[in-house]
N, CA, C and O atoms as a CHARMM CRD file, in Angstrom:
* protein
*
  196
    1    1 MET  N     -8.72300 -12.40400 -24.67900 PROA 1      0.00000
    2    1 MET  CA    -9.22000 -11.13900 -25.19600 PROA 1      0.00000
    3    1 MET  C     -9.48000 -10.15400 -24.06300 PROA 1      0.00000
    4    1 MET  O     -9.03100  -9.00900 -24.10700 PROA 1      0.00000
    5    2 LEU  N    -10.21400 -10.61400 -23.04600 PROA 2      0.00000
    6    2 LEU  CA   -10.51800  -9.71300 -21.93500 PROA 2      0.00000
    7    2 LEU  C     -9.26200  -9.36300 -21.13300 PROA 2      0.00000
    8    2 LEU  O     -9.13300  -8.25100 -20.62100 PROA 2      0.00000
    9    3 TRP  N     -8.34000 -10.32100 -21.03100 PROA 3      0.00000
   10    3 TRP  CA    -7.10300 -10.01500 -20.31100 PROA 3      0.00000
   11    3 TRP  C     -6.29600  -8.95900 -21.05100 PROA 3      0.00000
   12    3 TRP  O     -5.64300  -8.12200 -20.43000 PROA 3      0.00000
   13    4 THR  N     -6.34200  -8.99900 -22.37300 PROA 4      0.00000
   14    4 THR  CA    -5.63800  -7.99400 -23.16500 PROA 4      0.00000
   15    4 THR  C     -6.22500  -6.61000 -22.92400 PROA 4      0.00000
   16    4 THR  O     -5.48900  -5.64100 -22.74000 PROA 4      0.00000
   17    5 ILE  N     -7.55000  -6.52000 -22.92500 PROA 5      0.00000
   18    5 ILE  CA    -8.20800  -5.24000 -22.65300 PROA 5      0.00000
   19    5 ILE  C     -7.88100  -4.76000 -21.25300 PROA 5      0.00000
   20    5 ILE  O     -7.62700  -3.57500 -21.04000 PROA 5      0.00000
   21    6 PHE  N     -7.88800  -5.68300 -20.29400 PROA 6      0.00000
   22    6 PHE  CA    -7.55800  -5.32500 -18.91600 PROA 6      0.00000
   23    6 PHE  C     -6.14800  -4.76200 -18.81100 PROA 6      0.00000
   24    6 PHE  O     -5.93200  -3.73800 -18.16300 PROA 6      0.00000
   25    7 VAL  N     -5.20100  -5.41800 -19.43800 PROA 7      0.00000
   26    7 VAL  CA    -3.80400  -4.96700 -19.36400 PROA 7      0.00000
   27    7 VAL  C     -3.64000  -3.61000 -20.04500 PROA 7      0.00000
   28    7 VAL  O     -2.94100  -2.73800 -19.52900 PROA 7      0.00000
   29    8 ILE  N     -4.28000  -3.42700 -21.20300 PROA 8      0.00000
   30    8 ILE  CA    -4.17600  -2.14400 -21.91100 PROA 8      0.00000
   31    8 ILE  C     -4.75200  -1.01700 -21.06200 PROA 8      0.00000
   32    8 ILE  O     -4.13900   0.04400 -20.94000 PROA 8      0.00000
   33    9 LEU  N     -5.93500  -1.24100 -20.47200 PROA 9      0.00000
   34    9 LEU  CA    -6.54000  -0.20300 -19.64000 PROA 9      0.00000
   35    9 LEU  C     -5.71000   0.07900 -18.39100 PROA 9      0.00000
   36    9 LEU  O     -5.59800   1.22700 -17.96300 PROA 9      0.00000
   37   10 LEU  N     -5.13300  -0.96000 -17.81300 PROA 10     0.00000
   38   10 LEU  CA    -4.30200  -0.77300 -16.62800 PROA 10     0.00000
   39   10 LEU  C     -3.04400   0.02300 -16.96100 PROA 10     0.00000
   40   10 LEU  O     -2.64600   0.90000 -16.19400 PROA 10     0.00000
   41   11 VAL  N     -2.41700  -0.27500 -18.09800 PROA 11     0.00000
   42   11 VAL  CA    -1.21900   0.46600 -18.51200 PROA 11     0.00000
   43   11 VAL  C     -1.56100   1.92500 -18.80100 PROA 11     0.00000
   44   11 VAL  O     -0.82500   2.83000 -18.40800 PROA 11     0.00000
   45   12 LEU  N     -2.68700   2.14900 -19.49200 PROA 12     0.00000
   46   12 LEU  CA    -3.09600   3.53600 -19.75400 PROA 12     0.00000
   47   12 LEU  C     -3.37100   4.28300 -18.46100 PROA 12     0.00000
   48   12 LEU  O     -3.04000   5.46300 -18.34000 PROA 12     0.00000
   49   13 TRP  N     -3.97800   3.59700 -17.48700 PROA 13     0.00000
   50   13 TRP  CA    -4.24500   4.23600 -16.20700 PROA 13     0.00000
   51   13 TRP  C     -2.93800   4.59100 -15.50500 PROA 13     0.00000
   52   13 TRP  O     -2.79900   5.69100 -14.96900 PROA 13     0.00000
   53   14 LEU  N     -1.98300   3.66700 -15.50600 PROA 14     0.00000
   54   14 LEU  CA    -0.69900   3.93800 -14.85900 PROA 14     0.00000
   55   14 LEU  C      0.03200   5.08500 -15.54700 PROA 14     0.00000
   56   14 LEU  O      0.61700   5.93700 -14.87800 PROA 14     0.00000
   57   15 LEU  N      0.00500   5.11300 -16.88200 PROA 15     0.00000
   58   15 LEU  CA     0.64300   6.21200 -17.60100 PROA 15     0.00000
   59   15 LEU  C     -0.02300   7.54100 -17.27700 PROA 15     0.00000
   60   15 LEU  O      0.65400   8.54500 -17.05900 PROA 15     0.00000
   61   16 GLY  N     -1.32900   7.54300 -17.24700 PROA 16     0.00000
   62   16 GLY  CA    -2.05300   8.77200 -16.96800 PROA 16     0.00000
   63   16 GLY  C     -1.89800   9.23500 -15.53800 PROA 16     0.00000
   64   16 GLY  O     -1.87300  10.43600 -15.26900 PROA 16     0.00000
   65   17 ALA  N     -1.79300   8.29400 -14.62000 PROA 17     0.00000
   66   17 ALA  CA    -1.73700   8.65800 -13.21100 PROA 17     0.00000
   67   17 ALA  C     -0.34900   9.14700 -12.79900 PROA 17     0.00000
   68   17 ALA  O     -0.23700  10.06700 -11.98800 PROA 17     0.00000
   69   18 PHE  N      0.69800   8.55400 -13.34100 PROA 18     0.00000
   70   18 PHE  CA     2.02800   8.82900 -12.82400 PROA 18     0.00000
   71   18 PHE  C      2.97000   9.52400 -13.80000 PROA 18     0.00000
   72   18 PHE  O      3.89600  10.20800 -13.36400 PROA 18     0.00000
   73   19 ILE  N      2.76600   9.37300 -15.09500 PROA 19     0.00000
   74   19 ILE  CA     3.71500   9.94500 -16.04600 PROA 19     0.00000
   75   19 ILE  C      3.15700  11.20400 -16.70500 PROA 19     0.00000
   76   19 ILE  O      3.80400  12.25100 -16.69500 PROA 19     0.00000
   77   20 VAL  N      1.96800  11.10500 -17.27100 PROA 20     0.00000
   78   20 VAL  CA     1.36100  12.23300 -17.98000 PROA 20     0.00000
   79   20 VAL  C     -0.00900  12.50000 -17.38000 PROA 20     0.00000
   80   20 VAL  O     -1.01000  11.99800 -17.89100 PROA 20     0.00000
   81   21 PRO  N     -0.07700  13.28300 -16.30100 PROA 21     0.00000
   82   21 PRO  CA    -1.38300  13.53000 -15.68400 PROA 21     0.00000
   83   21 PRO  C     -2.28500  14.36000 -16.60600 PROA 21     0.00000
   84   21 PRO  O     -1.98100  15.51600 -16.89800 PROA 21     0.00000
   85   22 PHE  N     -3.38200  13.77200 -17.05800 PROA 22     0.00000
   86   22 PHE  CA    -4.29600  14.46800 -17.97700 PROA 22     0.00000
   87   22 PHE  C     -5.73100  14.19000 -17.56700 PROA 22     0.00000
   88   22 PHE  O     -6.30600  13.18900 -17.99500 PROA 22     0.00000
   89   23 GLY  N     -6.30500  15.02000 -16.77500 PROA 23     0.00000
   90   23 GLY  CA    -7.71000  14.84900 -16.39000 PROA 23     0.00000
   91   23 GLY  C     -7.89100  13.75300 -15.36600 PROA 23     0.00000
   92   23 GLY  O     -7.75900  12.57200 -15.68500 PROA 23     0.00000
   93   24 GLY  N     -8.19000  14.13100 -14.14800 PROA 24     0.00000
   94   24 GLY  CA    -8.30700  13.15600 -13.06300 PROA 24     0.00000
   95   24 GLY  C     -9.44300  12.18000 -13.24400 PROA 24     0.00000
   96   24 GLY  O     -9.29100  11.00000 -12.92600 PROA 24     0.00000
   97   25 SER  N    -10.58400  12.63300 -13.74600 PROA 25     0.00000
   98   25 SER  CA   -11.72900  11.73400 -13.85000 PROA 25     0.00000
   99   25 SER  C    -11.50200  10.65900 -14.91100 PROA 25     0.00000
  100   25 SER  O    -11.96700   9.53100 -14.74400 PROA 25     0.00000
  101   26 LEU  N    -10.80200  10.98000 -15.99400 PROA 26     0.00000
  102   26 LEU  CA   -10.53400   9.99600 -17.03800 PROA 26     0.00000
  103   26 LEU  C     -9.67500   8.85800 -16.50200 PROA 26     0.00000
  104   26 LEU  O     -9.89300   7.69800 -16.85100 PROA 26     0.00000
  105   27 ILE  N     -8.71400   9.17800 -15.66700 PROA 27     0.00000
  106   27 ILE  CA    -7.83900   8.17000 -15.08500 PROA 27     0.00000
  107   27 ILE  C     -8.65000   7.18400 -14.24900 PROA 27     0.00000
  108   27 ILE  O     -8.44500   5.97300 -14.33400 PROA 27     0.00000
  109   28 HSD  N     -9.55800   7.70200 -13.45200 PROA 28     0.00000
  110   28 HSD  CA   -10.34300   6.83100 -12.58600 PROA 28     0.00000
  111   28 HSD  C    -11.36300   6.02500 -13.37600 PROA 28     0.00000
  112   28 HSD  O    -11.67900   4.89600 -12.99900 PROA 28     0.00000
  113   29 ILE  N    -11.88100   6.57700 -14.45400 PROA 29     0.00000
  114   29 ILE  CA   -12.80200   5.82200 -15.30700 PROA 29     0.00000
  115   29 ILE  C    -12.07900   4.63800 -15.93700 PROA 29     0.00000
  116   29 ILE  O    -12.63200   3.54000 -16.00600 PROA 29     0.00000
  117   30 LEU  N    -10.84800   4.85000 -16.39700 PROA 30     0.00000
  118   30 LEU  CA   -10.06900   3.74500 -16.96100 PROA 30     0.00000
  119   30 LEU  C     -9.81100   2.66800 -15.92400 PROA 30     0.00000
  120   30 LEU  O     -9.88100   1.48000 -16.23700 PROA 30     0.00000
  121   31 LEU  N     -9.51400   3.06300 -14.69500 PROA 31     0.00000
  122   31 LEU  CA    -9.27800   2.09200 -13.64100 PROA 31     0.00000
  123   31 LEU  C    -10.54100   1.29300 -13.34500 PROA 31     0.00000
  124   31 LEU  O    -10.47600   0.07300 -13.19200 PROA 31     0.00000
  125   32 VAL  N    -11.68000   1.95600 -13.26400 PROA 32     0.00000
  126   32 VAL  CA   -12.94000   1.27500 -12.98800 PROA 32     0.00000
  127   32 VAL  C    -13.27200   0.29300 -14.11200 PROA 32     0.00000
  128   32 VAL  O    -13.70600  -0.82600 -13.83800 PROA 32     0.00000
  129   33 ILE  N    -13.07900   0.69100 -15.36200 PROA 33     0.00000
  130   33 ILE  CA   -13.34500  -0.20300 -16.48800 PROA 33     0.00000
  131   33 ILE  C    -12.42500  -1.42500 -16.42900 PROA 33     0.00000
  132   33 ILE  O    -12.86400  -2.54700 -16.68100 PROA 33     0.00000
  133   34 ALA  N    -11.16100  -1.20800 -16.09900 PROA 34     0.00000
  134   34 ALA  CA   -10.21900  -2.32400 -16.00500 PROA 34     0.00000
  135   34 ALA  C    -10.62600  -3.29600 -14.91400 PROA 34     0.00000
  136   34 ALA  O    -10.53400  -4.50800 -15.10700 PROA 34     0.00000
  137   35 VAL  N    -11.07200  -2.79200 -13.77500 PROA 35     0.00000
  138   35 VAL  CA   -11.50300  -3.66500 -12.67500 PROA 35     0.00000
  139   35 VAL  C    -12.77100  -4.42100 -13.05400 PROA 35     0.00000
  140   35 VAL  O    -12.90300  -5.60200 -12.73100 PROA 35     0.00000
  141   36 ILE  N    -13.70700  -3.75800 -13.73300 PROA 36     0.00000
  142   36 ILE  CA   -14.93300  -4.43000 -14.17000 PROA 36     0.00000
  143   36 ILE  C    -14.61000  -5.55600 -15.14300 PROA 36     0.00000
  144   36 ILE  O    -15.18400  -6.64100 -15.04500 PROA 36     0.00000
  145   37 VAL  N    -13.69900  -5.31100 -16.08000 PROA 37     0.00000
  146   37 VAL  CA   -13.31000  -6.35300 -17.03300 PROA 37     0.00000
  147   37 VAL  C    -12.66200  -7.52600 -16.30800 PROA 37     0.00000
  148   37 VAL  O    -12.93500  -8.68200 -16.63300 PROA 37     0.00000
  149   38 LEU  N    -11.81200  -7.24300 -15.33500 PROA 38     0.00000
  150   38 LEU  CA   -11.16600  -8.30500 -14.56800 PROA 38     0.00000
  151   38 LEU  C    -12.19200  -9.13300 -13.81200 PROA 38     0.00000
  152   38 LEU  O    -12.14300 -10.36200 -13.85700 PROA 38     0.00000
  153   39 ILE  N    -13.12000  -8.48600 -13.11900 PROA 39     0.00000
  154   39 ILE  CA   -14.14000  -9.20400 -12.35700 PROA 39     0.00000
  155   39 ILE  C    -15.02300 -10.02900 -13.29000 PROA 39     0.00000
  156   39 ILE  O    -15.33700 -11.17800 -12.98200 PROA 39     0.00000
  157   40 TYR  N    -15.42400  -9.46100 -14.41600 PROA 40     0.00000
  158   40 TYR  CA   -16.25100 -10.18700 -15.38100 PROA 40     0.00000
  159   40 TYR  C    -15.52800 -11.44000 -15.86600 PROA 40     0.00000
  160   40 TYR  O    -16.13300 -12.50700 -15.98000 PROA 40     0.00000
  161   41 ASN  N    -14.24400 -11.30900 -16.14900 PROA 41     0.00000
  162   41 ASN  CA   -13.47200 -12.44900 -16.63400 PROA 41     0.00000
  163   41 ASN  C    -13.33400 -13.52500 -15.54900 PROA 41     0.00000
  164   41 ASN  O    -13.40600 -14.71600 -15.85000 PROA 41     0.00000
  165   42 LEU  N    -13.14100 -13.12300 -14.32300 PROA 42     0.00000
  166   42 LEU  CA   -13.01100 -14.09600 -13.24300 PROA 42     0.00000
  167   42 LEU  C    -14.34600 -14.80500 -12.96600 PROA 42     0.00000
  168   42 LEU  O    -14.35700 -15.99900 -12.66800 PROA 42     0.00000
  169   43 VAL  N    -15.45000 -14.09100 -13.06000 PROA 43     0.00000
  170   43 VAL  CA   -16.75900 -14.67700 -12.77700 PROA 43     0.00000
  171   43 VAL  C    -17.17800 -15.63800 -13.88000 PROA 43     0.00000
  172   43 VAL  O    -17.64800 -16.73800 -13.58900 PROA 43     0.00000
  173   44 THR  N    -17.01800 -15.24600 -15.13400 PROA 44     0.00000
  174   44 THR  CA   -17.48000 -16.08700 -16.22900 PROA 44     0.00000
  175   44 THR  C    -16.52100 -17.24600 -16.49800 PROA 44     0.00000
  176   44 THR  O    -16.95300 -18.30200 -16.95900 PROA 44     0.00000
  177   45 GLY  N    -15.25900 -17.07200 -16.22600 PROA 45     0.00000
  178   45 GLY  CA   -14.28300 -18.12500 -16.48200 PROA 45     0.00000
  179   45 GLY  C    -14.05700 -18.33800 -17.96000 PROA 45     0.00000
  180   45 GLY  O    -14.59100 -17.60200 -18.78900 PROA 45     0.00000
  181   46 ARG  N    -13.27800 -19.33000 -18.28900 PROA 46     0.00000
  182   46 ARG  CA   -13.00000 -19.62400 -19.69100 PROA 46     0.00000
  183   46 ARG  C    -14.04900 -20.59100 -20.22400 PROA 46     0.00000
  184   46 ARG  O    -14.34700 -21.61800 -19.61500 PROA 46     0.00000
  185   47 ARG  N    -14.59200 -20.23500 -21.36800 PROA 47     0.00000
  186   47 ARG  CA   -15.57400 -21.09400 -22.03400 PROA 47     0.00000
  187   47 ARG  C    -15.04500 -21.45700 -23.41800 PROA 47     0.00000
  188   47 ARG  O    -14.31200 -20.68900 -24.04000 PROA 47     0.00000
  189   48 GLY  N    -15.42200 -22.61700 -23.87700 PROA 48     0.00000
  190   48 GLY  CA   -15.01900 -23.04300 -25.21900 PROA 48     0.00000
  191   48 GLY  C    -15.75800 -22.25700 -26.28100 PROA 48     0.00000
  192   48 GLY  O    -16.87100 -21.78100 -26.05900 PROA 48     0.00000
  193   49 ILE  N    -15.13500 -22.12800 -27.42600 PROA 49     0.00000
  194   49 ILE  CA   -15.75700 -21.36700 -28.51800 PROA 49     0.00000
  195   49 ILE  C    -16.70600 -22.28000 -29.28700 PROA 49     0.00000
  196   49 ILE  O    -17.33700 -21.84400 -30.25000 PROA 49     0.00000
């Protein structure tokens, strides 16, 4: 689940940064959120449901 969110945010950031530049601060916010999700996922690891 978190990896999916990370990939979606990363793709949106890449699209916004290089293909359709729309608001510089929004692009960086998406990147920061993607990095936070990645770090959170690496720290917590996989847990059973």
